[in-house]
All heavy atoms as TSV, in Angstrom:
chain	resi	resn	atom	element	x	y	z
A	1	MET	N	N	-6.615	-6.800	-9.907
A	1	MET	CA	C	-6.227	-5.534	-10.496
A	1	MET	C	C	-5.014	-5.787	-11.396
A	1	MET	O	O	-4.036	-6.376	-10.978
A	1	MET	CB	C	-5.892	-4.517	-9.406
A	1	MET	CG	C	-5.470	-3.205	-9.955
A	1	MET	SD	S	-5.357	-1.780	-8.812
A	1	MET	CE	C	-5.180	-2.460	-7.207
A	2	LYS	N	N	-5.111	-5.331	-12.630
A	2	LYS	CA	C	-3.981	-5.430	-13.547
A	2	LYS	C	C	-3.099	-4.203	-13.363
A	2	LYS	O	O	-3.543	-3.191	-12.826
A	2	LYS	CB	C	-4.479	-5.488	-14.989
A	2	LYS	CG	C	-5.194	-6.763	-15.326
A	2	LYS	CD	C	-5.574	-6.784	-16.783
A	2	LYS	CE	C	-6.254	-8.093	-17.134
A	2	LYS	NZ	N	-6.600	-8.148	-18.566
A	3	ASN	N	N	-1.860	-4.317	-13.830
A	3	ASN	CA	C	-0.988	-3.154	-13.758
A	3	ASN	C	C	0.051	-3.166	-14.863
A	3	ASN	O	O	0.282	-4.197	-15.488
A	3	ASN	CB	C	-0.332	-3.063	-12.377
A	3	ASN	CG	C	0.711	-4.131	-12.161
A	3	ASN	OD1	O	1.814	-4.029	-12.681
A	3	ASN	ND2	N	0.365	-5.188	-11.415
A	4	LYS	N	N	0.644	-2.019	-15.076
A	4	LYS	CA	C	1.675	-1.840	-16.100
A	4	LYS	C	C	3.027	-1.543	-15.459
A	4	LYS	O	O	3.893	-0.941	-16.086
A	4	LYS	CB	C	1.284	-0.691	-17.035
A	4	LYS	CG	C	-0.014	-0.930	-17.777
A	4	LYS	CD	C	-0.359	0.265	-18.634
A	4	LYS	CE	C	-1.678	0.012	-19.346
A	4	LYS	NZ	N	-2.108	1.200	-20.106
A	5	LEU	N	N	3.190	-1.975	-14.227
A	5	LEU	CA	C	4.404	-1.632	-13.485
A	5	LEU	C	C	5.662	-2.174	-14.159
A	5	LEU	O	O	6.660	-1.470	-14.276
A	5	LEU	CB	C	4.299	-2.135	-12.045
A	5	LEU	CG	C	5.429	-1.707	-11.127
A	5	LEU	CD1	C	5.538	-0.183	-11.059
A	5	LEU	CD2	C	5.223	-2.276	-9.736
A	6	LYS	N	N	5.614	-3.410	-14.606
A	6	LYS	CA	C	6.800	-4.014	-15.226
A	6	LYS	C	C	7.198	-3.239	-16.486
A	6	LYS	O	O	8.380	-2.998	-16.722
A	6	LYS	CB	C	6.527	-5.481	-15.563
A	6	LYS	CG	C	7.744	-6.215	-16.060
A	6	LYS	CD	C	7.455	-7.693	-16.223
A	6	LYS	CE	C	8.698	-8.442	-16.650
A	6	LYS	NZ	N	8.453	-9.894	-16.716
A	7	VAL	N	N	6.220	-2.840	-17.273
A	7	VAL	CA	C	6.489	-2.076	-18.496
A	7	VAL	C	C	7.088	-0.717	-18.148
A	7	VAL	O	O	8.105	-0.311	-18.729
A	7	VAL	CB	C	5.191	-1.902	-19.321
A	7	VAL	CG1	C	5.415	-0.954	-20.493
A	7	VAL	CG2	C	4.684	-3.251	-19.799
A	8	LEU	N	N	6.486	-0.024	-17.203
A	8	LEU	CA	C	7.010	1.284	-16.798
A	8	LEU	C	C	8.413	1.167	-16.211
A	8	LEU	O	O	9.288	1.986	-16.502
A	8	LEU	CB	C	6.076	1.931	-15.779
A	8	LEU	CG	C	4.824	2.568	-16.352
A	8	LEU	CD1	C	3.862	2.922	-15.232
A	8	LEU	CD2	C	5.162	3.808	-17.149
A	9	ARG	N	N	8.606	0.143	-15.419
A	9	ARG	CA	C	9.937	-0.071	-14.812
A	9	ARG	C	C	10.981	-0.271	-15.914
A	9	ARG	O	O	12.061	0.334	-15.872
A	9	ARG	CB	C	9.891	-1.273	-13.873
A	9	ARG	CG	C	11.221	-1.559	-13.193
A	9	ARG	CD	C	11.095	-2.669	-12.163
A	9	ARG	NE	N	10.632	-3.935	-12.701
A	9	ARG	CZ	C	11.399	-4.794	-13.392
A	9	ARG	NH1	N	12.657	-4.499	-13.608
A	9	ARG	NH2	N	10.905	-5.936	-13.835
A	10	ALA	N	N	10.654	-1.070	-16.900
A	10	ALA	CA	C	11.590	-1.318	-18.003
A	10	ALA	C	C	11.828	-0.045	-18.812
A	10	ALA	O	O	12.971	0.247	-19.196
A	10	ALA	CB	C	11.051	-2.432	-18.886
A	11	GLU	N	N	10.766	0.704	-19.070
A	11	GLU	CA	C	10.906	1.947	-19.845
A	11	GLU	C	C	11.814	2.959	-19.138
A	11	GLU	O	O	12.475	3.763	-19.789
A	11	GLU	CB	C	9.535	2.587	-20.076
A	11	GLU	CG	C	8.690	1.841	-21.081
A	11	GLU	CD	C	7.288	2.431	-21.220
A	11	GLU	OE1	O	6.926	3.355	-20.462
A	11	GLU	OE2	O	6.560	1.944	-22.090
A	12	HIS	N	N	11.829	2.906	-17.821
A	12	HIS	CA	C	12.642	3.840	-17.046
A	12	HIS	C	C	13.958	3.217	-16.570
A	12	HIS	O	O	14.671	3.809	-15.761
A	12	HIS	CB	C	11.848	4.366	-15.845
A	12	HIS	CG	C	10.736	5.290	-16.245
A	12	HIS	ND1	N	9.517	4.844	-16.709
A	12	HIS	CD2	C	10.672	6.638	-16.285
A	12	HIS	CE1	C	8.746	5.875	-16.994
A	12	HIS	NE2	N	9.429	6.978	-16.754
A	13	ASN	N	N	14.254	2.030	-17.084
A	13	ASN	CA	C	15.525	1.345	-16.786
A	13	ASN	C	C	15.773	1.132	-15.293
A	13	ASN	O	O	16.886	1.336	-14.805
A	13	ASN	CB	C	16.701	2.089	-17.419
A	13	ASN	CG	C	16.613	2.121	-18.911
A	13	ASN	OD1	O	16.311	1.094	-19.544
A	13	ASN	ND2	N	16.828	3.274	-19.497
A	14	TYR	N	N	14.735	0.751	-14.597
A	14	TYR	CA	C	14.886	0.397	-13.188
A	14	TYR	C	C	14.933	-1.113	-13.061
A	14	TYR	O	O	14.172	-1.821	-13.730
A	14	TYR	CB	C	13.679	0.862	-12.364
A	14	TYR	CG	C	13.667	2.304	-11.959
A	14	TYR	CD1	C	12.899	3.237	-12.644
A	14	TYR	CD2	C	14.387	2.738	-10.851
A	14	TYR	CE1	C	12.859	4.568	-12.267
A	14	TYR	CE2	C	14.348	4.067	-10.458
A	14	TYR	CZ	C	13.586	4.970	-11.165
A	14	TYR	OH	O	13.546	6.286	-10.782
A	15	THR	N	N	15.794	-1.615	-12.205
A	15	THR	CA	C	15.686	-3.013	-11.797
A	15	THR	C	C	14.612	-3.078	-10.713
A	15	THR	O	O	14.215	-2.032	-10.162
A	15	THR	CB	C	17.013	-3.537	-11.214
A	15	THR	OG1	O	17.287	-2.808	-10.005
A	15	THR	CG2	C	18.156	-3.384	-12.211
A	16	GLN	N	N	14.166	-4.261	-10.411
A	16	GLN	CA	C	13.184	-4.391	-9.324
A	16	GLN	C	C	13.781	-3.859	-8.027
A	16	GLN	O	O	13.091	-3.197	-7.251
A	16	GLN	CB	C	12.754	-5.839	-9.147
A	16	GLN	CG	C	11.818	-6.336	-10.208
A	16	GLN	CD	C	11.300	-7.730	-9.920
A	16	GLN	OE1	O	11.868	-8.471	-9.115
A	16	GLN	NE2	N	10.221	-8.102	-10.592
A	17	ASP	N	N	15.043	-4.133	-7.800
A	17	ASP	CA	C	15.700	-3.692	-6.568
A	17	ASP	C	C	15.791	-2.162	-6.518
A	17	ASP	O	O	15.510	-1.554	-5.480
A	17	ASP	CB	C	17.092	-4.313	-6.475
A	17	ASP	CG	C	17.726	-4.085	-5.121
A	17	ASP	OD1	O	17.097	-4.417	-4.096
A	17	ASP	OD2	O	18.850	-3.550	-5.081
A	18	GLN	N	N	16.158	-1.540	-7.618
A	18	GLN	CA	C	16.250	-0.074	-7.655
A	18	GLN	C	C	14.890	0.568	-7.424
A	18	GLN	O	O	14.770	1.555	-6.695
A	18	GLN	CB	C	16.816	0.386	-9.002
A	18	GLN	CG	C	18.270	0.046	-9.210
A	18	GLN	CD	C	18.728	0.280	-10.642
A	18	GLN	OE1	O	17.954	0.145	-11.588
A	18	GLN	NE2	N	19.990	0.623	-10.802
A	19	LEU	N	N	13.871	0.000	-8.064
A	19	LEU	CA	C	12.524	0.557	-7.892
A	19	LEU	C	C	12.062	0.381	-6.448
A	19	LEU	O	O	11.485	1.301	-5.859
A	19	LEU	CB	C	11.545	-0.120	-8.858
A	19	LEU	CG	C	10.107	0.370	-8.781
A	19	LEU	CD1	C	10.009	1.868	-9.022
A	19	LEU	CD2	C	9.239	-0.401	-9.764
A	20	ALA	N	N	12.335	-0.781	-5.894
A	20	ALA	CA	C	11.947	-1.043	-4.509
A	20	ALA	C	C	12.570	-0.024	-3.558
A	20	ALA	O	O	11.889	0.519	-2.680
A	20	ALA	CB	C	12.356	-2.460	-4.119
A	21	LYS	N	N	13.851	0.244	-3.752
A	21	LYS	CA	C	14.533	1.224	-2.897
A	21	LYS	C	C	13.968	2.625	-3.103
A	21	LYS	O	O	13.837	3.391	-2.157
A	21	LYS	CB	C	16.036	1.194	-3.166
A	21	LYS	CG	C	16.690	-0.059	-2.624
A	21	LYS	CD	C	18.165	-0.133	-2.943
A	21	LYS	CE	C	18.723	-1.445	-2.370
A	21	LYS	NZ	N	20.066	-1.739	-2.842
A	22	ALA	N	N	13.620	2.961	-4.345
A	22	ALA	CA	C	13.094	4.290	-4.643
A	22	ALA	C	C	11.754	4.556	-3.960
A	22	ALA	O	O	11.448	5.694	-3.619
A	22	ALA	CB	C	12.958	4.477	-6.151
A	23	VAL	N	N	10.960	3.500	-3.784
A	23	VAL	CA	C	9.642	3.688	-3.158
A	23	VAL	C	C	9.564	3.048	-1.761
A	23	VAL	O	O	8.484	2.921	-1.187
A	23	VAL	CB	C	8.503	3.172	-4.070
A	23	VAL	CG1	C	8.401	4.009	-5.338
A	23	VAL	CG2	C	8.666	1.701	-4.392
A	24	GLU	N	N	10.738	2.644	-1.263
A	24	GLU	CA	C	10.882	2.160	0.124
A	24	GLU	C	C	10.051	0.926	0.440
A	24	GLU	O	O	9.316	0.880	1.438
A	24	GLU	CB	C	10.552	3.294	1.096
A	24	GLU	CG	C	11.444	4.509	0.902
A	24	GLU	CD	C	11.037	5.692	1.763
A	24	GLU	OE1	O	9.836	6.000	1.817
A	24	GLU	OE2	O	11.928	6.292	2.369
A	25	VAL	N	N	10.150	-0.061	-0.464
A	25	VAL	CA	C	9.545	-1.368	-0.197
A	25	VAL	C	C	10.583	-2.424	-0.549
A	25	VAL	O	O	11.671	-2.112	-1.011
A	25	VAL	CB	C	8.246	-1.603	-1.009
A	25	VAL	CG1	C	7.170	-0.611	-0.611
A	25	VAL	CG2	C	8.518	-1.553	-2.503
A	26	SER	N	N	10.235	-3.687	-0.361
A	26	SER	CA	C	11.166	-4.755	-0.709
A	26	SER	C	C	11.060	-5.103	-2.192
A	26	SER	O	O	10.055	-4.812	-2.847
A	26	SER	CB	C	10.865	-6.003	0.124
A	26	SER	OG	O	9.624	-6.557	-0.283
A	27	ARG	N	N	12.131	-5.709	-2.711
A	27	ARG	CA	C	12.100	-6.171	-4.094
A	27	ARG	C	C	10.989	-7.191	-4.279
A	27	ARG	O	O	10.325	-7.239	-5.311
A	27	ARG	CB	C	13.453	-6.786	-4.478
A	27	ARG	CG	C	13.559	-7.171	-5.956
A	27	ARG	CD	C	14.701	-8.135	-6.226
A	27	ARG	NE	N	14.605	-9.371	-5.467
A	27	ARG	CZ	C	13.767	-10.377	-5.743
A	27	ARG	NH1	N	12.936	-10.278	-6.750
A	27	ARG	NH2	N	13.746	-11.466	-4.992
A	28	GLN	N	N	10.745	-7.986	-3.260
A	28	GLN	CA	C	9.692	-8.996	-3.326
A	28	GLN	C	C	8.315	-8.344	-3.499
A	28	GLN	O	O	7.443	-8.887	-4.167
A	28	GLN	CB	C	9.719	-9.878	-2.068
A	28	GLN	CG	C	10.919	-10.802	-1.999
A	28	GLN	CD	C	12.187	-10.130	-1.463
A	28	GLN	OE1	O	12.189	-8.956	-1.096
A	28	GLN	NE2	N	13.281	-10.875	-1.435
A	29	THR	N	N	8.131	-7.193	-2.883
A	29	THR	CA	C	6.856	-6.472	-3.034
A	29	THR	C	C	6.674	-6.034	-4.476
A	29	THR	O	O	5.595	-6.198	-5.060
A	29	THR	CB	C	6.806	-5.255	-2.089
A	29	THR	OG1	O	6.873	-5.725	-0.744
A	29	THR	CG2	C	5.535	-4.447	-2.293
A	30	ILE	N	N	7.722	-5.487	-5.074
A	30	ILE	CA	C	7.641	-5.064	-6.480
A	30	ILE	C	C	7.340	-6.268	-7.362
A	30	ILE	O	O	6.484	-6.212	-8.254
A	30	ILE	CB	C	8.950	-4.374	-6.923
A	30	ILE	CG1	C	9.193	-3.101	-6.100
A	30	ILE	CG2	C	8.922	-4.079	-8.428
A	30	ILE	CD1	C	8.132	-2.030	-6.231
A	31	ASN	N	N	8.024	-7.360	-7.107
A	31	ASN	CA	C	7.802	-8.582	-7.880
A	31	ASN	C	C	6.359	-9.066	-7.744
A	31	ASN	O	O	5.717	-9.419	-8.739
A	31	ASN	CB	C	8.783	-9.666	-7.411
A	31	ASN	CG	C	8.703	-10.907	-8.266
A	31	ASN	OD1	O	8.755	-10.827	-9.492
A	31	ASN	ND2	N	8.557	-12.045	-7.634
A	32	ALA	N	N	5.842	-9.056	-6.544
A	32	ALA	CA	C	4.468	-9.516	-6.309
A	32	ALA	C	C	3.451	-8.607	-7.003
A	32	ALA	O	O	2.452	-9.087	-7.557
A	32	ALA	CB	C	4.190	-9.584	-4.806
A	33	ILE	N	N	3.699	-7.312	-6.994
A	33	ILE	CA	C	2.798	-6.377	-7.687
A	33	ILE	C	C	2.841	-6.643	-9.186
A	33	ILE	O	O	1.799	-6.724	-9.847
A	33	ILE	CB	C	3.180	-4.915	-7.380
A	33	ILE	CG1	C	2.935	-4.595	-5.914
A	33	ILE	CG2	C	2.393	-3.963	-8.278
A	33	ILE	CD1	C	3.503	-3.263	-5.460
A	34	GLU	N	N	4.040	-6.782	-9.732
A	34	GLU	CA	C	4.176	-7.013	-11.171
A	34	GLU	C	C	3.458	-8.290	-11.607
A	34	GLU	O	O	2.906	-8.352	-12.694
A	34	GLU	CB	C	5.653	-7.097	-11.567
A	34	GLU	CG	C	6.352	-5.766	-11.553
A	34	GLU	CD	C	7.788	-5.831	-12.028
A	34	GLU	OE1	O	8.297	-6.945	-12.314
A	34	GLU	OE2	O	8.412	-4.774	-12.102
A	35	LYS	N	N	3.479	-9.301	-10.754
A	35	LYS	CA	C	2.833	-10.573	-11.098
A	35	LYS	C	C	1.350	-10.596	-10.744
A	35	LYS	O	O	0.682	-11.605	-10.943
A	35	LYS	CB	C	3.566	-11.719	-10.396
A	35	LYS	CG	C	4.954	-11.931	-10.960
A	35	LYS	CD	C	5.602	-13.151	-10.383
A	35	LYS	CE	C	6.935	-13.363	-11.109
A	35	LYS	NZ	N	7.469	-14.679	-10.881
A	36	GLY	N	N	0.844	-9.493	-10.195
A	36	GLY	CA	C	-0.568	-9.423	-9.856
A	36	GLY	C	C	-0.952	-10.200	-8.618
A	36	GLY	O	O	-2.121	-10.471	-8.381
A	37	LYS	N	N	0.041	-10.528	-7.799
A	37	LYS	CA	C	-0.220	-11.292	-6.577
A	37	LYS	C	C	-0.471	-10.398	-5.371
A	37	LYS	O	O	-0.833	-10.871	-4.306
A	37	LYS	CB	C	0.958	-12.232	-6.284
A	37	LYS	CG	C	1.139	-13.302	-7.329
A	37	LYS	CD	C	2.293	-14.213	-6.979
A	37	LYS	CE	C	2.434	-15.318	-8.023
A	37	LYS	NZ	N	3.577	-16.182	-7.744
A	38	PHE	N	N	-0.214	-9.110	-5.530
A	38	PHE	CA	C	-0.343	-8.174	-4.416
A	38	PHE	C	C	-0.807	-6.832	-4.951
A	38	PHE	O	O	-0.266	-6.337	-5.945
A	38	PHE	CB	C	1.025	-8.021	-3.731
A	38	PHE	CG	C	1.055	-7.022	-2.611
A	38	PHE	CD1	C	0.485	-7.308	-1.388
A	38	PHE	CD2	C	1.657	-5.779	-2.784
A	38	PHE	CE1	C	0.513	-6.382	-0.357
A	38	PHE	CE2	C	1.706	-4.848	-1.763
A	38	PHE	CZ	C	1.128	-5.159	-0.548
A	39	ASP	N	N	-1.834	-6.284	-4.323
A	39	ASP	CA	C	-2.298	-4.946	-4.672
A	39	ASP	C	C	-1.621	-3.941	-3.741
A	39	ASP	O	O	-1.642	-4.125	-2.519
A	39	ASP	CB	C	-3.812	-4.828	-4.529
A	39	ASP	CG	C	-4.545	-5.657	-5.568
A	39	ASP	OD1	O	-3.994	-5.871	-6.652
A	39	ASP	OD2	O	-5.682	-6.092	-5.275
A	40	PRO	N	N	-1.030	-2.892	-4.292
A	40	PRO	CA	C	-0.313	-1.929	-3.443
A	40	PRO	C	C	-1.268	-1.097	-2.602
A	40	PRO	O	O	-2.429	-0.912	-2.953
A	40	PRO	CB	C	0.405	-1.050	-4.467
A	40	PRO	CG	C	-0.483	-1.087	-5.648
A	40	PRO	CD	C	-1.049	-2.488	-5.687
A	41	SER	N	N	-0.736	-0.585	-1.516
A	41	SER	CA	C	-1.497	0.377	-0.715
A	41	SER	C	C	-1.655	1.656	-1.523
A	41	SER	O	O	-0.944	1.877	-2.519
A	41	SER	CB	C	-0.746	0.683	0.585
A	41	SER	OG	O	0.443	1.406	0.288
A	42	LEU	N	N	-2.556	2.501	-1.091
A	42	LEU	CA	C	-2.743	3.783	-1.771
A	42	LEU	C	C	-1.466	4.610	-1.709
A	42	LEU	O	O	-1.063	5.234	-2.696
A	42	LEU	CB	C	-3.907	4.554	-1.146
A	42	LEU	CG	C	-4.206	5.917	-1.769
A	42	LEU	CD1	C	-4.478	5.797	-3.262
A	42	LEU	CD2	C	-5.369	6.574	-1.054
A	43	VAL	N	N	-0.795	4.585	-0.575
A	43	VAL	CA	C	0.453	5.348	-0.429
A	43	VAL	C	C	1.508	4.847	-1.418
A	43	VAL	O	O	2.179	5.647	-2.092
A	43	VAL	CB	C	0.986	5.264	1.022
A	43	VAL	CG1	C	2.380	5.873	1.127
A	43	VAL	CG2	C	0.024	5.956	1.977
A	44	LEU	N	N	1.638	3.544	-1.544
A	44	LEU	CA	C	2.617	2.991	-2.475
A	44	LEU	C	C	2.230	3.318	-3.916
A	44	LEU	O	O	3.091	3.665	-4.735
A	44	LEU	CB	C	2.752	1.480	-2.282
A	44	LEU	CG	C	3.728	0.768	-3.219
A	44	LEU	CD1	C	5.108	1.420	-3.199
A	44	LEU	CD2	C	3.805	-0.705	-2.857
A	45	ALA	N	N	0.968	3.244	-4.241
A	45	ALA	CA	C	0.511	3.578	-5.594
A	45	ALA	C	C	0.832	5.040	-5.921
A	45	ALA	O	O	1.272	5.359	-7.028
A	45	ALA	CB	C	-0.988	3.319	-5.720
A	46	ILE	N	N	0.650	5.914	-4.949
A	46	ILE	CA	C	0.972	7.332	-5.148
A	46	ILE	C	C	2.475	7.509	-5.350
A	46	ILE	O	O	2.912	8.247	-6.236
A	46	ILE	CB	C	0.467	8.178	-3.964
A	46	ILE	CG1	C	-1.067	8.217	-3.974
A	46	ILE	CG2	C	1.055	9.587	-3.992
A	46	ILE	CD1	C	-1.681	8.813	-2.717
A	47	LYS	N	N	3.280	6.822	-4.547
A	47	LYS	CA	C	4.737	6.927	-4.704
A	47	LYS	C	C	5.173	6.472	-6.094
A	47	LYS	O	O	6.009	7.111	-6.730
A	47	LYS	CB	C	5.453	6.064	-3.649
A	47	LYS	CG	C	5.434	6.639	-2.266
A	47	LYS	CD	C	6.197	5.726	-1.315
A	47	LYS	CE	C	6.280	6.289	0.076
A	47	LYS	NZ	N	7.054	5.391	0.977
A	48	LEU	N	N	4.600	5.382	-6.565
A	48	LEU	CA	C	4.952	4.875	-7.896
A	48	LEU	C	C	4.519	5.854	-8.982
A	48	LEU	O	O	5.263	6.128	-9.917
A	48	LEU	CB	C	4.319	3.498	-8.115
A	48	LEU	CG	C	4.929	2.377	-7.271
A	48	LEU	CD1	C	4.019	1.150	-7.268
A	48	LEU	CD2	C	6.320	2.007	-7.781
A	49	ALA	N	N	3.337	6.383	-8.844
A	49	ALA	CA	C	2.842	7.346	-9.839
A	49	ALA	C	C	3.720	8.590	-9.865
A	49	ALA	O	O	4.063	9.098	-10.940
A	49	ALA	CB	C	1.392	7.710	-9.532
A	50	ARG	N	N	4.099	9.090	-8.719
A	50	ARG	CA	C	4.964	10.270	-8.664
A	50	ARG	C	C	6.342	9.974	-9.253
A	50	ARG	O	O	6.912	10.794	-9.969
A	50	ARG	CB	C	5.105	10.761	-7.225
A	50	ARG	CG	C	3.851	11.439	-6.734
A	50	ARG	CD	C	4.014	11.969	-5.336
A	50	ARG	NE	N	2.810	12.681	-4.916
A	50	ARG	CZ	C	2.587	13.109	-3.705
A	50	ARG	NH1	N	3.481	12.903	-2.746
A	50	ARG	NH2	N	1.467	13.729	-3.409
A	51	LEU	N	N	6.876	8.800	-8.944
A	51	LEU	CA	C	8.188	8.427	-9.468
A	51	LEU	C	C	8.173	8.393	-10.992
A	51	LEU	O	O	9.105	8.872	-11.642
A	51	LEU	CB	C	8.608	7.060	-8.910
A	51	LEU	CG	C	9.969	6.554	-9.353
A	51	LEU	CD1	C	11.078	7.396	-8.727
A	51	LEU	CD2	C	10.139	5.100	-8.986
A	52	PHE	N	N	7.116	7.826	-11.559
A	52	PHE	CA	C	7.030	7.710	-13.013
A	52	PHE	C	C	6.359	8.932	-13.654
A	52	PHE	O	O	6.124	8.948	-14.861
A	52	PHE	CB	C	6.284	6.431	-13.399
A	52	PHE	CG	C	7.036	5.175	-13.050
A	52	PHE	CD1	C	6.443	4.191	-12.273
A	52	PHE	CD2	C	8.332	4.985	-13.498
A	52	PHE	CE1	C	7.141	3.021	-11.960
A	52	PHE	CE2	C	9.039	3.829	-13.185
A	52	PHE	CZ	C	8.444	2.839	-12.416
A	53	LYS	N	N	6.057	9.932	-12.839
A	53	LYS	CA	C	5.432	11.174	-13.326
A	53	LYS	C	C	4.192	10.880	-14.165
A	53	LYS	O	O	4.045	11.358	-15.307
A	53	LYS	CB	C	6.439	12.016	-14.112
A	53	LYS	CG	C	7.605	12.484	-13.256
A	53	LYS	CD	C	8.548	13.342	-14.043
A	53	LYS	CE	C	9.641	13.979	-13.231
A	53	LYS	NZ	N	10.400	13.228	-12.321
A	54	THR	N	N	3.316	10.079	-13.583
A	54	THR	CA	C	2.069	9.749	-14.248
A	54	THR	C	C	0.962	9.642	-13.200
A	54	THR	O	O	1.183	9.939	-12.035
A	54	THR	CB	C	2.215	8.423	-15.046
A	54	THR	OG1	O	1.081	8.243	-15.862
A	54	THR	CG2	C	2.409	7.233	-14.131
A	55	GLU	N	N	-0.208	9.251	-13.630
A	55	GLU	CA	C	-1.318	9.094	-12.698
A	55	GLU	C	C	-1.450	7.630	-12.305
A	55	GLU	O	O	-1.047	6.734	-13.052
A	55	GLU	CB	C	-2.602	9.592	-13.349
A	55	GLU	CG	C	-2.522	11.074	-13.670
A	55	GLU	CD	C	-3.830	11.620	-14.201
A	55	GLU	OE1	O	-4.821	10.885	-14.260
A	55	GLU	OE2	O	-3.843	12.801	-14.544
A	56	ILE	N	N	-2.043	7.404	-11.162
A	56	ILE	CA	C	-2.210	6.036	-10.670
A	56	ILE	C	C	-2.941	5.180	-11.703
A	56	ILE	O	O	-2.575	4.031	-11.939
A	56	ILE	CB	C	-2.970	6.039	-9.323
A	56	ILE	CG1	C	-2.109	6.684	-8.237
A	56	ILE	CG2	C	-3.378	4.624	-8.923
A	56	ILE	CD1	C	-2.816	6.894	-6.920
A	57	GLU	N	N	-3.947	5.769	-12.342
A	57	GLU	CA	C	-4.735	5.025	-13.320
A	57	GLU	C	C	-3.924	4.605	-14.546
A	57	GLU	O	O	-4.332	3.708	-15.284
A	57	GLU	CB	C	-5.938	5.855	-13.777
A	57	GLU	CG	C	-6.953	6.097	-12.693
A	57	GLU	CD	C	-6.625	7.321	-11.816
A	57	GLU	OE1	O	-5.580	7.965	-12.038
A	57	GLU	OE2	O	-7.414	7.623	-10.916
A	58	ALA	N	N	-2.782	5.257	-14.770
A	58	ALA	CA	C	-1.918	4.873	-15.887
A	58	ALA	C	C	-1.069	3.655	-15.538
A	58	ALA	O	O	-0.500	3.018	-16.412
A	58	ALA	CB	C	-1.026	6.036	-16.286
A	59	ILE	N	N	-1.014	3.332	-14.251
A	59	ILE	CA	C	-0.238	2.172	-13.803
A	59	ILE	C	C	-1.158	1.010	-13.444
A	59	ILE	O	O	-0.914	-0.131	-13.830
A	59	ILE	CB	C	0.621	2.526	-12.569
A	59	ILE	CG1	C	1.522	3.722	-12.868
A	59	ILE	CG2	C	1.447	1.315	-12.138
A	59	ILE	CD1	C	2.270	4.250	-11.656
A	60	PHE	N	N	-2.204	1.310	-12.699
A	60	PHE	CA	C	-3.081	0.266	-12.178
A	60	PHE	C	C	-4.460	0.342	-12.818
A	60	PHE	O	O	-5.043	1.412	-12.906
A	60	PHE	CB	C	-3.202	0.385	-10.658
A	60	PHE	CG	C	-1.869	0.254	-9.976
A	60	PHE	CD1	C	-1.185	1.377	-9.566
A	60	PHE	CD2	C	-1.294	-0.985	-9.772
A	60	PHE	CE1	C	0.062	1.271	-8.969
A	60	PHE	CE2	C	-0.050	-1.108	-9.170
A	60	PHE	CZ	C	0.628	0.027	-8.767
A	61	ILE	N	N	-4.948	-0.808	-13.250
A	61	ILE	CA	C	-6.246	-0.892	-13.908
A	61	ILE	C	C	-7.176	-1.722	-13.023
A	61	ILE	O	O	-7.001	-2.931	-12.865
A	61	ILE	CB	C	-6.128	-1.542	-15.294
A	61	ILE	CG1	C	-5.169	-0.733	-16.171
A	61	ILE	CG2	C	-7.477	-1.654	-15.965
A	61	ILE	CD1	C	-3.820	-1.345	-16.306
A	62	TYR	N	N	-8.134	-1.020	-12.439
A	62	TYR	CA	C	-9.097	-1.700	-11.582
A	62	TYR	C	C	-10.175	-2.347	-12.440
A	62	TYR	O	O	-10.747	-1.701	-13.307
A	62	TYR	CB	C	-9.737	-0.723	-10.601
A	62	TYR	CG	C	-10.814	-1.344	-9.758
A	62	TYR	CD1	C	-10.500	-2.254	-8.762
A	62	TYR	CD2	C	-12.151	-1.041	-9.978
A	62	TYR	CE1	C	-11.483	-2.839	-7.995
A	62	TYR	CE2	C	-13.140	-1.625	-9.216
A	62	TYR	CZ	C	-12.799	-2.518	-8.226
A	62	TYR	OH	O	-13.782	-3.108	-7.473
A	63	GLU	N	N	-10.414	-3.605	-12.193
A	63	GLU	CA	C	-11.449	-4.321	-12.922
A	63	GLU	C	C	-12.564	-4.658	-11.953
A	63	GLU	O	O	-12.383	-5.480	-11.060
A	63	GLU	CB	C	-10.878	-5.594	-13.534
A	63	GLU	CG	C	-9.808	-5.310	-14.564
A	63	GLU	CD	C	-9.164	-6.565	-15.090
A	63	GLU	OE1	O	-8.923	-7.497	-14.289
A	63	GLU	OE2	O	-8.903	-6.620	-16.294
A	64	ASP	N	N	-13.695	-4.023	-12.149
A	64	ASP	CA	C	-14.848	-4.267	-11.298
A	64	ASP	C	C	-15.449	-5.622	-11.657
A	64	ASP	O	O	-15.939	-5.817	-12.761
A	64	ASP	CB	C	-15.876	-3.159	-11.488
A	64	ASP	CG	C	-17.026	-3.261	-10.520
A	64	ASP	OD1	O	-17.058	-4.214	-9.711
A	64	ASP	OD2	O	-17.905	-2.392	-10.564
A	65	GLN	N	N	-15.410	-6.540	-10.719
A	65	GLN	CA	C	-15.899	-7.889	-10.993
A	65	GLN	C	C	-17.414	-7.945	-11.077
A	65	GLN	O	O	-17.972	-8.913	-11.559
A	65	GLN	CB	C	-15.394	-8.849	-9.920
A	65	GLN	CG	C	-13.894	-8.986	-9.969
A	65	GLN	CD	C	-13.382	-9.945	-8.911
A	65	GLN	OE1	O	-14.122	-10.435	-8.086
A	65	GLN	NE2	N	-12.088	-10.211	-8.933
A	66	ALA	N	N	-18.088	-6.905	-10.618
A	66	ALA	CA	C	-19.551	-6.901	-10.640
A	66	ALA	C	C	-20.087	-6.548	-12.020
A	66	ALA	O	O	-21.235	-6.839	-12.321
A	66	ALA	CB	C	-20.072	-5.886	-9.630
A	67	SER	N	N	-19.249	-5.944	-12.851
A	67	SER	CA	C	-19.753	-5.554	-14.179
A	67	SER	C	C	-19.345	-6.538	-15.242
A	67	SER	O	O	-18.648	-7.456	-15.069
A	67	SER	CB	C	-19.257	-4.172	-14.548
A	67	SER	OG	O	-17.846	-4.131	-14.542
């Protein structure tokens, strides 16, 4: 799954640490999501979308490998 988290974080002037605290995860989790090494839970995706006042689909791009 691709994502635009790093871009959104930069646009909103959040450090990884600030964003992590805002959505109650570790900085390492934010880093792993940004690098595509970790897919967030639905709850975390919702928290991020609400924080950035956007929809989950504007942050995370699901790529169906079957198509």
